[in-house]
C-alpha positions in Angstrom: 0.3 -0.7 0.1 1.2 3.4 -0.8 0.0 6.9 0.8 1.0 10.5 -1.3 1.3 13.6 0.5 1.4 17.0 -1.7 3.0 20.2 -0.5 3.7 23.4 -1.6 6.7 26.2 -0.9 5.9 29.5 0.6 6.5 31.1 -3.1 2.9 29.4 -4.8 1.0 31.4 -5.6 -1.6 30.2 -3.5 0.3 30.1 -0.4 1.5 33.8 -1.2 -2.3 34.7 -1.4 -2.0 33.3 1.7 0.3 35.1 3.4 -0.4 38.7 2.1 -4.5 38.5 3.4 -2.5 36.2 7.2 -0.1 39.4 6.9 -2.4 42.3 6.8 -4.1 40.5 10.1 -1.1 40.6 11.8 -0.3 44.3 10.8 -4.2 45.2 12.2 -3.8 43.1 15.5 -0.1 45.0 15.7 -2.1 48.2 15.4 -4.6 47.2 17.6 -2.3 46.4 20.9 -1.3 50.0 20.9 -4.8 51.0 21.7 -5.3 47.8 23.8 -6.2 44.8 22.6 -8.1 42.0 24.4 -10.5 39.6 22.7 -13.5 41.8 23.8 -12.4 44.6 21.2 -10.4 42.5 18.7 -10.9 43.0 15.5 -12.8 40.5 12.8 -11.2 40.1 9.6 -12.1 38.3 7.0 -9.2 39.0 3.9 -9.6 37.3 0.4 -6.7 37.4 -1.9 -6.6 36.7 -5.9 -3.1 37.1 -7.6 -3.0 36.3 -11.6 -0.3 38.2 -13.8 1.6 41.1 -11.6 -1.8 42.0 -10.0 -3.1 41.4 -6.4 -6.5 42.0 -5.4 -7.3 42.2 -1.9 -10.8 41.8 -1.0 -13.3 40.8 2.3 -14.5 42.7 5.1 -12.8 44.3 8.5 -14.2 45.7 11.6 -11.4 47.1 13.2 -10.3 50.5 15.4 -7.3 51.3 13.0 -5.8 52.1 10.1 -2.7 49.7 8.0 -1.6 50.6 4.8 -2.8 47.4 3.0 -0.9 48.5 0.2 2.6 48.5 1.7 2.0 45.0 3.9 1.1 43.6 0.6 4.3 44.5 -1.2 6.6 43.6 2.0 4.9 40.2 2.3 6.0 39.8 -1.5 9.3 41.1 -1.3 9.8 38.9 1.9 8.8 35.5 0.1 11.8 36.5 -2.7 10.1 38.1 -5.4 11.8 41.0 -6.5 11.9 41.2 -10.0 9.6 39.8 -12.7 12.3 37.1 -14.2 11.0 35.2 -10.9 7.9 35.4 -12.0 7.2 38.6 -9.8 8.2 41.8 -8.2 6.8 43.2 -5.3 7.7 46.5 -6.3 5.8 46.9 -8.9 2.8 44.4 -8.7 -0.3 46.1 -9.3 -2.6 46.1 -6.0 -6.6 46.8 -5.8 -8.2 47.3 -2.3 -12.0 46.5 -2.3 -12.0 45.6 1.8 -15.1 46.9 3.4 -16.7 46.8 6.4 -18.4 43.6 8.3 -21.6 42.9 7.9 -23.1 44.6 11.3 -25.5 41.4 11.3 -22.3 39.3 11.6 -20.7 42.0 13.5 -23.3 41.8 16.5 -22.7 37.3 16.7 -19.4 37.6 17.6 -20.0 40.5 19.9 -19.7 39.2 24.2 -21.9 43.1 24.4 -24.3 42.6 21.5 -26.3 39.9 19.6 -29.0 37.7 20.8 -26.8 35.4 23.5 -24.2 38.4 25.0 -20.8 36.0 24.6 -17.8 36.1 21.5 -19.6 33.3 19.1 -18.4 32.0 16.4 -18.0 34.2 13.7 -19.8 31.3 11.2 -21.8 28.3 11.1 -18.7 25.6 10.0 -17.6 22.4 10.6 -13.9 21.5 11.3 -11.9 18.7 11.4 -8.7 17.7 13.2 -6.7 14.8 13.2 -3.3 12.8 14.3 -2.1 9.9 14.4 0.8 7.8 16.0 3.7 7.3 12.7 5.2 10.2 13.6 7.1 12.0 16.9 4.6 15.0 15.5 1.5 12.7 15.9 0.8 13.3 12.4 0.9 11.3 8.8 4.3 10.2 7.4 4.0 11.6 4.0 2.5 15.0 4.9 5.5 15.5 7.6 8.3 14.2 5.1 7.0 16.5 2.0 6.2 19.8 3.9 9.8 19.0 5.5 11.4 19.0 1.9 9.3 22.2 1.2 11.4 23.6 4.5 14.5 22.9 3.4 13.6 24.4 -0.6 13.1 27.7 0.5 16.1 27.8 3.3 19.1 25.9 1.1 20.1 29.0 0.6 20.8 28.0 -3.1 19.4 31.2 -5.7 19.0 28.9 -8.2 15.7 27.8 -7.0 13.2 29.6 -7.1 10.5 30.9 -5.2 8.3 29.1 -7.0 7.9 25.1 -6.1 5.9 22.6 -4.9 6.3 18.6 -4.8 4.9 14.9 -3.2 6.4 12.2 -1.1 5.2 8.1 -2.0 5.0 6.5 1.7 5.2 2.4 1.2 2.9 0.4 3.7 3.4 -3.1 5.4 0.3 -4.7 6.0 -0.2 -4.2 9.4 -0.7 0.2 8.2 3.0 0.8 9.3 5.5 2.7 7.3 8.7 1.4 5.9 10.1 3.3 3.0 9.5 6.5 0.5 8.8 5.3 -2.3 8.5 7.8 -4.8 9.9 11.8 -4.4 8.3 14.6 -6.9 10.3 17.7 -7.0 9.2 20.7 -9.2 11.2 23.9 -8.9 11.0 27.2 -10.6 14.5 27.1 -12.2 16.3 31.1 -12.3 18.8 30.0 -15.0 20.4 33.4 -14.6 22.3 32.0 -11.5 23.2 28.9 -13.6 25.8 29.0 -16.7 24.9 27.0 -19.8 27.8 24.1 -19.4 26.3 23.8 -15.5 22.6 22.8 -16.6 22.8 19.3 -16.2 23.9 19.6 -12.7 20.7 21.5 -11.4 18.9 17.8 -11.0 21.2 16.4 -9.0 21.2 19.3 -7.0 17.8 18.6 -6.6 18.1 15.3 -6.0 20.6 15.7 -3.3 18.9 18.5 -1.0 15.6 16.3 -1.1 17.2 12.8 -0.4 19.2 14.7 2.5 16.0 15.6 3.8 14.2 13.0 3.6 17.1 10.3 5.6 16.7 7.1 6.6 13.2 6.9 4.5 14.8 7.1 1.2 17.1 3.5 0.0 18.3 3.0 -3.1 15.5 2.1 -4.4 13.4 5.2 -4.2 12.6 7.4 -7.5 13.2 10.6 -7.6 11.5 12.9 -10.6 12.3 16.4 -10.9 10.1 19.6 -13.4 8.8 16.2 -15.1 7.8 18.7 -18.2 11.3 18.4 -18.6 11.6 22.7 -17.6 10.4 25.0 -15.5 11.4 28.5 -16.3 11.3 31.0 -12.7 9.9 33.7 -15.7 7.6 31.3 -15.9 6.3 30.6 -12.2 4.6 32.5 -10.1 1.5 35.5 -11.1 3.6 35.3 -14.8 1.8 31.7 -15.1 -1.0 31.0 -12.9 -3.2 32.8 -10.3 -3.0 32.5 -6.6 -6.3 32.8 -4.6 -6.9 32.7 -0.5 -8.1 29.1 0.8 -6.7 27.0 -2.5 -4.2 24.2 -0.9 -6.6 23.4 2.5 -5.5 19.5 1.1 -1.5 21.0 1.5 -2.5 22.6 4.1 -4.2 20.1 6.8 -3.0 16.9 6.8 -1.5 16.4 2.6 -4.9 14.9 1.8 -4.2 11.3 4.1 -6.6 9.0 4.5 -9.0 9.3 7.3 -8.3 12.9 7.5 -10.7 14.6 6.6 -11.1 18.3 5.7 -14.2 20.9 6.4 -15.0 24.0 6.8 -13.2 26.9 4.5 -9.5 28.9 4.4 -7.8 29.4 7.7 -5.5 31.9 7.5 -6.7 34.7 6.1 -9.5 35.0 9.1 -9.2 36.3 12.8 -9.9 33.4 14.9 -13.4 34.6 16.0 -13.5 32.7 12.7 -13.7 29.0 13.7 -12.7 28.0 10.5 -9.4 29.2 11.7 -9.7 28.4 15.4 -11.3 25.4 15.8 -8.8 24.0 13.0 -6.4 24.5 16.0 -8.6 23.3 18.4 -9.7 20.1 17.3 -6.5 19.0 16.0 -4.9 20.2 19.2 -7.9 17.6 21.2 -6.8 15.1 18.8 -3.5 15.3 19.6 -3.4 14.8 22.7 -6.1 11.9 22.0 -3.6 10.3 20.5 -0.4 11.6 22.7 -2.1 10.1 25.7 -2.6 6.5 24.0 -6.3 6.7 24.1 -6.2 5.9 20.5 -3.4 5.3 18.0 -5.1 7.2 14.8 -7.8 10.2 15.9 -10.3 12.2 14.1 -12.5 15.0 15.4 -15.2 16.8 14.3 -16.8 20.0 15.6 -19.5 21.6 14.6 -20.5 25.3 15.0 -23.8 28.0 14.7 -22.6 31.5 13.9 -23.4 33.8 17.2 -23.1 30.4 19.4 -19.9 30.0 21.4 -20.0 26.1 21.9 -20.1 23.5 19.6 -23.2 22.3 18.5 -21.6 18.8 17.9 -18.7 16.9 18.5 -17.9 13.3 16.8 -14.8 11.3 17.4 -13.6 8.6 14.7 -10.6 6.7 16.3 -10.5 4.3 13.8 -10.9 1.0 15.8 -7.6 2.1 17.3 -9.1 3.4 20.8 -8.6 2.1 24.1 -12.2 3.1 25.3 -15.3 4.0 22.9 -15.6 7.0 21.0 -19.0 8.5 22.6 -16.3 8.0 25.8 -14.2 10.3 23.7 -16.8 12.8 23.2 -17.8 13.4 26.3 -14.5 13.3 28.1 -13.9 16.4 25.1 -17.2 18.3 26.2 -16.3 17.8 29.6 -12.0 19.1 29.5 -12.2 21.2 26.4 -13.1 24.6 26.4 -13.4 25.0 22.3 -15.4 28.4 22.2 -14.1 30.9 20.1 -12.7 32.7 23.5 -11.2 29.4 24.9 -9.1 28.8 22.3 -7.9 32.0 21.4 -6.8 32.7 25.0 -5.6 28.8 25.0 -3.7 29.2 21.8 -2.5 32.9 21.9 -4.8 33.7 18.5 -4.7 37.4 18.9 -0.5 38.1 18.6 0.1 38.8 14.9 3.8 37.1 14.9 1.4 33.4 14.9 -0.7 34.4 11.9 2.9 35.6 10.0 3.5 32.3 10.4 1.2 29.9 10.0 0.4 30.1 5.7 4.1 27.8 5.6 2.8 25.0 8.1 -0.7 25.0 10.3 1.2 22.5 12.4 5.0 21.8 12.1 5.5 24.6 14.8 6.2 25.4 18.1 2.3 26.6 18.8 0.1 26.3 21.4 -2.2 23.9 19.6 1.1 21.2 18.9 1.5 20.9 23.1 0.8 17.8 24.8 -0.5 19.3 28.0 -4.0 17.1 28.3 -2.1 13.9 28.3 -2.6 13.1 32.3 -5.7 15.1 32.3 -7.3 12.7 29.6 -5.1 9.3 31.4 -7.4 10.3 34.2 -10.9 11.3 32.8 -10.6 7.8 30.7 -10.0 5.9 33.4 -13.6 7.4 35.6 
């Protein structure tokens, strides 16, 4: 049996769009802190970005007390990714920017304010169905294909070799034994735009071996002499024809990449994540559901666990919780649901406070990786509580 996961570099146009949106929210949070930012006074943001042929259109809805220079934020984000020259597919210095952001609907705003609305609490910013997942394949309690391909993308981003332009994507296929345990990497696919200005004509044949070395060193013990490596399978990918010069970018279009890499059993729900402020449960509950699932697996209550949370707009607590332990649990799924309801605060306020989601620096990081980082939702600090609750 083989399972494949996909990932992309932060220079992929979809992730550039995500990064633009997330950095706008981060800038708003930074400015809000200067006037006294709390959960009760927090801004409400839903930012959408379209990127195409050197043009960035920023839209969506925002409720905030402060002013942020949207154009400046967009340019700084694009430049920080490395797009400073149209020979790389995009130039943050001269790209066109159109700002179409409007105020948030007052009918939505009242449902997410503690002093307004029907329930007088910070309710979910919208209805939504959100999933979290964990399994014991890796120390991070994430699927091995997802971990390997994500780390491969981060390695290509930070390798320091200027021949590899910012835009790129890849896949890693992992082979499993009959008991469902990963045994080896069968195939590695790496596609990366190449800046041929950095490669003398006589050395063009060296590009693929360099890419292979970076990938194989990153994947470590999981590769062997039979691992197949594929690089730029069309035969050519020039940086001039990358990012928005060749492909549009849209916020939220890489959810499979960001959420467990398409691993079977790790379902998707809700909508885009990194372009929303955390009263929107697409954002905060994605981290909450992952936190719950990871702690369940870390506590030894299941080897594999999926958690579904459902919310109604304006209501703080989930209207339903579903758990699937895929037959690997030491206690029943119904028992796990009861424990979750008792010991986890999955309201927007509870998740915002527990995970520090009004921290702009978190928004600057999450477009690159939602889970593989020093995030509060990746902690396993509920393990002992869960173990004790399971014995009652």
